[in-house]
C-alpha positions in Angstrom: -22.0 -16.0 -6.7 -23.0 -13.1 -4.4 -20.2 -11.3 -2.6 -20.1 -10.8 1.1 -20.7 -7.5 2.8 -17.6 -7.9 4.9 -14.2 -9.3 4.1 -12.9 -12.8 5.0 -9.8 -12.9 7.2 -7.0 -15.3 6.2 -3.3 -15.6 6.8 -0.1 -16.9 5.2 3.1 -17.9 6.8 6.2 -15.9 5.6 9.9 -16.1 6.4 12.5 -13.7 7.6 16.1 -14.1 8.7 14.9 -14.4 12.3 12.2 -17.0 11.6 8.6 -17.4 10.5 5.8 -14.9 10.9 2.1 -14.9 10.0 0.8 -12.2 7.6 -3.0 -11.6 7.8 -5.0 -10.5 4.8 -8.5 -9.5 4.1 -10.3 -10.9 1.1 -13.3 -9.5 -0.7 -15.3 -10.9 -3.6 -15.6 -14.4 -5.1 -12.8 -16.6 -3.6 -12.6 -18.5 -6.9 -12.0 -15.4 -9.0 -8.4 -15.7 -10.4 -8.2 -12.0 -11.3 -6.8 -10.5 -8.1 -6.4 -6.9 -7.0 -3.8 -6.7 -4.3 -4.1 -3.5 -2.2 -1.2 -2.6 0.1 -1.5 0.2 2.8 0.8 2.9 4.0 3.3 2.8 6.8 1.1 3.0 9.9 -2.2 1.8 8.4 -3.9 -1.6 7.7 -5.6 -3.5 5.0 -9.0 -2.3 6.2 -8.2 1.1 4.7 -9.5 -0.3 1.4 -12.9 -1.4 2.6 -14.9 1.0 0.4 -12.7 0.5 -2.6 -12.9 -3.2 -2.2 -16.7 -3.2 -2.0 -16.8 -1.2 -5.2 -14.5 -3.6 -7.1 -15.4 -7.0 -5.7 -17.8 -7.6 -8.6 -14.8 -7.7 -10.9 -11.9 -8.8 -8.7 -11.0 -10.9 -5.8 -9.7 -8.0 -3.8 -6.9 -8.9 -1.3 -5.8 -6.4 1.4 -2.9 -7.6 3.6 -1.9 -6.2 7.0 1.8 -5.8 6.4 4.0 -7.5 9.1 3.9 -5.6 12.4 0.5 -4.1 11.7 -3.1 -5.0 12.3 -3.8 -8.7 12.6 -0.4 -9.8 11.4 2.5 -11.0 13.6 5.2 -8.6 14.8 8.7 -9.4 13.5 11.3 -10.9 15.9 14.0 -8.5 14.6 12.8 -4.9 14.1 15.6 -4.4 11.6 13.5 -6.4 9.2 10.8 -3.7 9.0 12.1 -2.7 5.6 10.8 -2.8 2.0 12.8 -5.9 0.9 11.2 -8.0 3.6 7.8 -6.7 2.7 8.4 -7.6 -0.9 9.4 -11.1 0.1 6.2 -11.4 2.1 4.1 -10.3 -0.9 5.7 -12.9 -3.1 4.7 -15.6 -0.6 1.2 -14.2 -0.5 0.9 -14.1 -4.3 2.0 -17.7 -4.4 -0.8 -18.6 -2.1 -3.4 -16.6 -4.1 -2.2 -18.2 -7.4 -3.8 -15.5 -9.6 -4.1 -15.7 -13.4 -3.6 -12.0 -13.4 -2.6 -9.6 -10.6 -3.2 -5.9 -10.5 -1.6 -3.8 -7.8 -2.7 -0.8 -5.8 -0.3 0.6 -3.2 -0.7 3.7 -0.9 2.6 5.3 0.1 4.7 2.5 1.6 2.5 0.0 -0.3 3.5 1.8 -3.6 7.2 1.4 -2.7 6.6 -2.3 -2.0 4.8 -2.6 -5.4 7.7 -0.8 -7.1 10.2 -3.1 -5.5 8.1 -6.2 -6.5 7.6 -5.0 -10.1 11.3 -4.1 -10.4 12.2 -7.6 -9.4 9.5 -9.0 -11.8 11.0 -7.2 -14.7 14.6 -8.3 -13.8 13.9 -11.9 -12.8 13.2 -14.9 -15.0 10.9 -16.2 -12.2 8.8 -13.0 -12.0 7.7 -11.6 -15.3 4.9 -9.2 -16.2 1.9 -10.8 -17.8 1.3 -10.8 -21.5 -1.3 -8.2 -22.5 -2.4 -5.8 -25.1 0.7 -3.6 -24.2 3.0 -6.3 -25.5 4.7 -7.8 -22.5 6.8 -10.9 -22.1 6.2 -14.6 -21.8 3.9 -16.4 -19.5 4.7 -15.4 -15.9 4.9 -16.9 -12.4 3.7 -13.6 -11.0 1.3 -12.3 -13.7 1.5 -8.6 -13.1 -1.1 -6.4 -14.8 -2.0 -2.8 -14.1 -0.5 -0.9 -11.2 -1.8 2.1 -9.2 0.6 4.2 -7.1 -1.2 6.3 -4.5 0.8 9.5 -3.7 4.2 7.9 -3.9 7.0 7.5 -6.5 10.7 7.1 -6.8 11.5 10.5 -5.1 11.7 10.2 -1.3 10.9 13.7 0.0 13.1 14.3 3.0 10.8 16.8 4.8 7.7 14.7 4.3 9.5 11.6 5.6 10.7 13.5 8.6 7.1 14.6 9.4 6.0 11.0 9.4 9.0 9.8 11.4 8.1 12.3 14.2 5.0 10.3 15.3 5.7 6.7 14.1 7.4 5.5 17.3 5.3 7.5 19.8 3.6 5.3 22.4 0.2 7.1 22.3 -2.6 5.9 24.6 -6.1 7.1 25.1 -8.8 6.3 27.7 -11.7 6.7 25.2 -12.1 5.9 21.5 -13.2 9.5 20.5 -9.8 10.7 21.8 -8.1 8.3 19.4 -10.2 9.6 16.6 -9.2 13.2 17.4 -5.5 12.1 17.4 -5.8 10.4 14.0 -7.5 13.5 12.6 -4.7 15.7 14.0 -1.8 13.8 12.4 -3.7 13.0 9.2 -4.8 16.3 7.8 -3.3 15.2 4.5 -6.1 12.7 4.2 -8.4 15.6 3.2 -11.9 16.4 4.5 -13.9 13.6 6.1 -17.1 13.7 8.2 -17.2 12.4 11.7 -18.1 8.9 10.5 -15.2 8.9 8.1 -12.7 9.8 10.7 -14.1 7.1 13.0 -13.7 4.6 10.2 -10.1 5.7 9.6 -9.4 5.2 13.3 -11.3 1.9 13.9 -8.6 -0.4 12.7 -5.5 1.5 13.7 -6.3 1.7 17.4 -7.5 -1.2 19.5 -8.6 -1.5 23.1 -6.2 -3.2 25.5 -6.5 -3.2 29.3 -9.0 -0.3 29.2 -6.9 1.9 26.9 -6.9 2.5 23.2 -3.4 1.9 21.8 -1.8 1.8 18.3 -2.2 -1.4 16.4 1.4 -1.6 15.2 4.8 -2.6 16.5 6.3 0.7 17.6 9.8 -0.8 17.0 9.2 -0.4 13.2 10.3 3.2 13.8 13.9 2.0 14.5 15.0 1.3 10.9 12.8 4.2 9.6 14.7 6.6 11.9 18.1 5.3 11.0 17.9 6.1 7.3 20.8 8.3 6.2 20.8 10.8 3.3 23.2 8.5 1.5 20.9 5.5 2.0 17.9 7.5 0.7 19.9 8.6 -2.3 20.8 5.0 -3.1 17.2 3.9 -2.6 16.0 6.6 -5.0 18.4 5.5 -7.7 17.1 1.9 -7.5 13.5 3.1 -7.4 14.0 5.2 -10.5 15.7 2.3 -12.3 12.7 0.1 -11.6 10.2 2.9 -12.5 11.8 3.6 -15.8 11.5 0.0 -17.0 8.0 -0.9 -15.8 6.2 -2.2 -19.0 2.6 -2.3 -17.7 0.0 0.5 -17.6 0.6 2.7 -14.6 -1.6 5.2 -12.7 -0.2 7.7 -10.2 -2.7 9.3 -7.8 -1.5 12.5 -6.1 -3.0 14.7 -3.5 -2.6 18.3 -4.8 -1.1 19.3 -1.4 1.1 16.3 -1.0 4.5 16.7 0.8 5.5 13.2 -0.1 5.1 13.3 -3.9 6.1 16.7 -5.1 4.5 18.0 -8.3 7.9 18.1 -10.0 8.5 14.5 -9.1 5.2 13.5 -10.7 6.2 15.4 -13.8 9.4 13.5 -14.0 7.6 10.2 -13.5 5.3 10.8 -16.4 8.2 12.0 -18.6 10.4 9.0 -17.9 7.7 6.3 -18.3 5.3 6.8 -21.2 3.0 4.1 -19.9 2.1 6.2 -16.9 -0.8 8.6 -16.5 -1.9 10.6 -13.4 -4.9 12.0 -11.5 -4.7 14.7 -9.0 -7.2 15.4 -6.2 -7.7 19.0 -4.9 -7.9 19.6 -1.2 -5.9 16.5 -0.3 -2.3 16.0 0.8 -0.7 12.7 1.7 -2.4 10.6 1.0 -5.8 10.2 -0.7 -7.8 7.7 1.4 -9.6 6.2 -1.6 -12.9 6.6 0.2 -14.6 9.3 -1.9 -16.6 8.5 -5.1 -14.3 10.5 -7.3 -11.2 8.7 -6.1 -12.8 5.3 -6.3 -14.1 6.0 -9.8 -10.7 7.1 -11.1 -9.2 3.8 -10.0 -12.1 1.7 -11.3 -11.9 3.4 -14.7 -8.2 2.8 -15.0 -8.2 -0.8 -13.8 -11.2 -1.9 -16.0 -10.1 0.0 -19.1 -9.8 -2.1 -22.3 
């Protein structure tokens, strides 16, 4: 079956303490392929960040790229306090149940990596969510058949200065009269994405600003900055402890991507990640900070080689 040149848009209904919400997701490749790659974006981004990667992998996977709640085509949450990783993990479990994959590989950029780490930690601990059996000797037949995992410029260490930089602009109500102004803004706050040409910056802006009443506005619910801004040092320390516990026990092959200039995943943290989990390997990209956009051939090739390795 030939694969489409553009993704299909679907949605799934998820639950929070405040009620139901719809999570949109973009799907590439053969809809009957039961080998799924789930790609989850960063804090203020959308599932369309993975368009080029999805096109490169749709011959082997059904590639699914959700817009996390409050972003893109998904519903906003009734209670902004629910814009936290545990809610996102619950939404992903609902999505995975809808997809019903025989095997699920995961790729998460920044926040998407934290969601994946939370999901995988639950999978290891829960009798209902177990990693898939594979050549690396994992457990019994699963309900969520986790395979390989890619963490894009994120890990169990939550760098305070890097998080503060992101928090500075998350809740700002930025509006522009013309799309090129939005492109210039995205370029100014996203220098960590590394070098891109004019078309690249336009593509990175296209799905994170939309036109409303003659102005270009951010695609996401600005209220998601509220729980983000309320994180205390003590809460971050506790979160790091849980993330490290999950990371240390992940039994599947792991790939960590790092921008060489990243202020979110320090080099020392990556070194600790590789030392504490022998199933992990890493690739670093020069001239990039937080986070690699997975649009360049070298970045896409590194992911493809890892995911399709024997």
